[in-house]
N, C-alpha and C positions, 0 to 999 in steps of 0.2 A: 122583609126584603128577601130573606132566604127562602121563605115559603113561596114567594112569587116566582123566584128562579126555578124552584123545584117543580112548581105547577107548569111553568113554561116548558121546561125540559120534558116533563111527562107528556104534555100535549104534543110537543114536537115528535116525541117517540111514538105516540099513538098514531099520528098522521103518517109518519114514515112506515109504520107497520101496516096500516090500512092500504097505503099505496103499493107496498111490496106485495101484499096478498091479492090485490085486485088489479095489478098491472096488466100490461098488454099480454094477452094469451095467444096471440096469433103468431104462427111460425113465419119467418121471413124466408121465402124461397131463394135458393142459391142460383137457380137457373130459370129462365123464362123460355117457354116454347113459342116460337114465332112461326107464322105461316111463311112459306117460301115466297120471295118476291119474284115477279116476272116483269121484264122490261116492257114498256108500252110500245116500243119500236126499236129497230136496230139501224145502225149506220154502217153500210157496207164499206165505207172509207175510213172507219175509225182507226184502223191500224196505220194509216198514213198521216195522222194528225201530227202537226209540228208542235213541239213543246215550247212554251213561252216562259222565259225566266225574267222576272222583273229585278231591276237593280235597286229599286227603292220605292217607297210608298208614294212618291210624287209622280210616278208614271201613270197613275190612275186618278182621275179627277172625280172626287165624290162630292156631290152637291150637299149643301147644308140642308138638314131636314126642315120641313115646313113648320111654322109655329103651331103649337098645340091647339090654338083657337081657330086655326084655318079650317075651312069647310072640307077641303080635300083630306086633311089629316083626320078629321072627325069621321069622315066617310070610311077611310081605310081602317080606322080603329073599330068602327061598328061592324065592318065586314069580318074582322078577326074574331 
């Protein structure tokens, strides 16, 4: 029994050493350079927009999603 535990511990140690020596060698970048975005259009009246503040989630009616077996749902899923 003791030999079995010793062999199991030794095997676990060898696996850990192998994983540590062959682990991920890729550096993880701390920043990503992104291309500047440009708007597709502008709204000349954007500065005059009125802010809308909702008092609760019941002010917007969100319909229930279509069943997963529905044709429209499957079409939308295929498009994604």
